N, C-alpha and C positions, 0 to 999 in steps of 0.2 A: 640396640642389638640388631644385627643384620640378618636377613633370612638367607639360609644356606640352600644352594641349589643341588646339593649332593646328599643322597640318602644312603643308609646302610643297605648293602645288597647290590649297589650300582657297580659296574665295571669302570675303572678309571685308569688313566695313563698319567704318569708323572711328567710334567712339562718343564720343571726347573729343579736345579739342585744336583746332589751327588748321584741320585738314582734316576736321573732323567731318562725317559724312554721305557721304563719298566711299567708293566700293567698288573693289575690285581683287583680283587673284589674288596669293597669297603666293608670292614667288619663292624666298625663303630664310628659314630660321629660325635665329637666333643664340641657341642654347640657353644658353651661358655668360653672355650679357648680358641675357637675357629680352626680346629684341627680334626683330622680323621686318621683312623688306623686302617691301613691297607694291607691285605694279605700278602706276605712275602716281600714287602717293600720297607726300607729303612730298618733293617734288622740290627739289633744291638745285643751285646753280650751282657747279661745281668748276673752278678755273683750272688748266689743264694746260700743262706745258712741252712744246715740240716734242720728239718722240722718233721712233724708227724706225717705231713702230706708228702714231703720229699726227704726221706731219711738219709739219702746220699749227699744232698747239697751239691755244690759245684757251680759250674757256669752254664747258664740257660740262655739260648737265643730266643728273642722275642721281638715283635714289631713295636716300634716307637711311633708316636703320632707324627704326622706330617701336615704342614699348613695347607689349608684349603686352597689358597692362591697358587700353590705349586702342583695341583692336580686338576685334570680336566676329564669330563665325562666322555666315555667312548660310545659312539652310536652303534647299537647292535647290528644294524643293517649294513652300513658302509665301513665299519671298523675304523673310523676316523674320529678324532676329538670333535666335540660339538658343544654349542651352548644350548641352554634349554629355555623354553617359554612355557607359559601356562595359558590354557584356553578352556572354555566350558563346552562340553559336548553333552547336550541334553541338560541335565541338572547336576552333572558332575564336573569337577575341575580336574583336568588331566595335564601332565607334563608332556611336552613334545620336543623333538629334536629340531633345531633351527636349520640344520643342513638338509635332512631328508624329510622333514615335516611329518615323521612317524611318531605315534604315541609311544612313550617310554613306559 
């Protein structure tokens, strides 16, 4: 199993595929499948049966998972995509941007 460098709450940009160029916040990371669910990206139409929660039923738009290799972290300072590194500051491990050297 590989360690993923993207966490939920990060702002990411899609760098490959149909939704290339779109940005959003990571809602959830599916570690076992190497995928992430990004807010407003890779929207699919899901047909739902009427239920107690949704008595009307019908077509619901929701985000589908997108592969980790197709998204890149956006540096909050420069607003560009960046890679991340890990370093220790004092006794804590922190993630930092390789472009701006800022702690994320």
